[in-house]
C-alpha positions in Angstrom: -74.0 -200.7 29.4 -77.6 -200.6 28.2 -76.5 -200.7 24.6 -74.3 -203.8 25.1 -77.4 -206.0 25.1 -78.7 -204.7 21.8 -75.2 -204.9 20.2 -74.9 -208.5 21.3 -78.3 -209.3 19.8 -77.1 -207.8 16.5 -73.9 -209.9 16.7 -76.0 -213.0 17.4 -78.3 -212.3 14.4 -75.3 -211.8 12.2 -73.7 -215.1 13.4 -77.0 -216.9 12.8 -77.4 -215.4 9.3 -73.9 -216.7 8.4 -74.5 -220.3 9.8 -72.3 -219.6 12.8 -74.7 -220.0 15.7 -72.3 -222.5 17.3 -69.9 -219.5 17.9 -72.5 -217.4 19.7 -71.1 -218.0 23.2 -67.4 -217.2 22.6 -68.1 -214.2 20.4 -70.7 -212.7 22.7 -68.5 -213.3 25.8 -65.6 -211.6 24.1 -67.7 -208.7 22.9 -69.3 -208.2 26.4 -65.9 -208.3 28.1 -64.3 -205.8 25.7 -67.2 -203.4 26.0 -67.3 -203.6 29.8 -63.6 -203.0 29.9 -63.9 -200.0 27.5 -66.7 -198.5 29.6 -65.3 -199.1 33.1 -61.5 -199.0 32.6 -61.0 -197.1 29.3 -63.6 -194.3 29.5 -64.0 -194.5 33.3 -67.8 -194.5 33.0 -67.7 -191.1 31.4 -71.0 -190.9 29.5 -69.5 -188.1 27.2 -66.9 -190.5 25.9 -67.7 -193.0 23.1 -66.8 -196.5 22.3 -66.6 -198.0 18.8 -67.3 -201.7 18.1 -66.4 -203.2 14.8 -67.6 -206.7 14.1 -66.6 -208.5 10.9 -67.5 -211.9 9.6 -64.9 -212.9 7.0 -64.3 -216.1 5.0 -61.9 -217.5 7.6 -62.1 -215.2 10.6 -64.6 -213.4 12.9 -63.0 -210.1 14.0 -64.0 -207.9 17.0 -62.4 -204.5 17.4 -63.3 -202.3 20.3 -61.9 -198.8 20.8 -62.5 -196.4 23.7 -61.6 -192.7 24.2 -59.6 -193.4 27.3 -55.8 -193.0 27.7 -55.2 -196.8 27.3 -53.4 -199.1 29.6 -50.0 -200.9 29.8 -51.1 -204.1 28.1 -47.6 -205.5 27.9 -47.3 -205.4 31.7 -50.8 -207.0 31.9 -49.6 -209.9 29.7 -46.6 -210.6 31.9 -48.6 -210.4 35.2 -49.6 -213.6 36.9 -53.3 -214.0 36.7 -55.5 -214.4 39.8 -58.7 -216.3 38.6 -60.3 -215.6 42.0 -60.1 -211.8 41.6 -63.2 -209.8 41.0 -61.5 -208.0 38.1 -58.5 -208.3 35.9 -59.6 -211.5 34.2 -60.1 -209.9 30.7 -56.7 -210.9 29.3 -57.3 -214.5 30.4 -60.7 -214.6 28.8 -59.3 -213.1 25.6 -56.6 -215.7 25.4 -59.0 -218.6 26.1 -61.5 -217.8 23.4 -59.7 -215.8 20.7 -57.0 -217.2 18.5 -55.3 -213.8 18.1 -55.3 -210.8 20.4 -53.8 -207.4 19.5 -53.7 -204.1 21.2 -52.8 -200.8 19.6 -49.7 -199.0 21.0 -51.5 -196.9 23.6 -53.8 -199.8 24.7 -57.2 -198.2 24.0 -58.1 -200.5 21.1 -58.2 -204.3 21.2 -58.7 -206.5 18.2 -59.6 -210.2 18.5 -59.8 -212.9 15.9 -61.7 -216.1 16.1 -61.5 -218.8 13.5 -64.8 -219.6 11.8 -64.0 -223.3 12.0 -63.3 -223.5 15.7 -65.4 -225.6 18.0 
């Protein structure tokens, strides 16, 4: 978790350098949520397991991709489940759908890719 802050600062700097400071909040929120889920749920806080974050600023899209070394999760079931906004956990899918225009998981569920339009907000 200590490295999350430095990664988010690098994301912020990249957004600023590309004239996208207005997108700091949603991009940083999504990055933090993905990283926290990868650490806690994916890798189960195992310090010997790694997490990969790919952050791309394209012409039309900002793309975040986070992969952990965990077994994955049943994301299809999670998409169908009714959300409890008062719960202490389990709100990641809701956050993703609120701030990202596209959300994709790999088959096993240990990689998430999020796209945000550069022109939003």
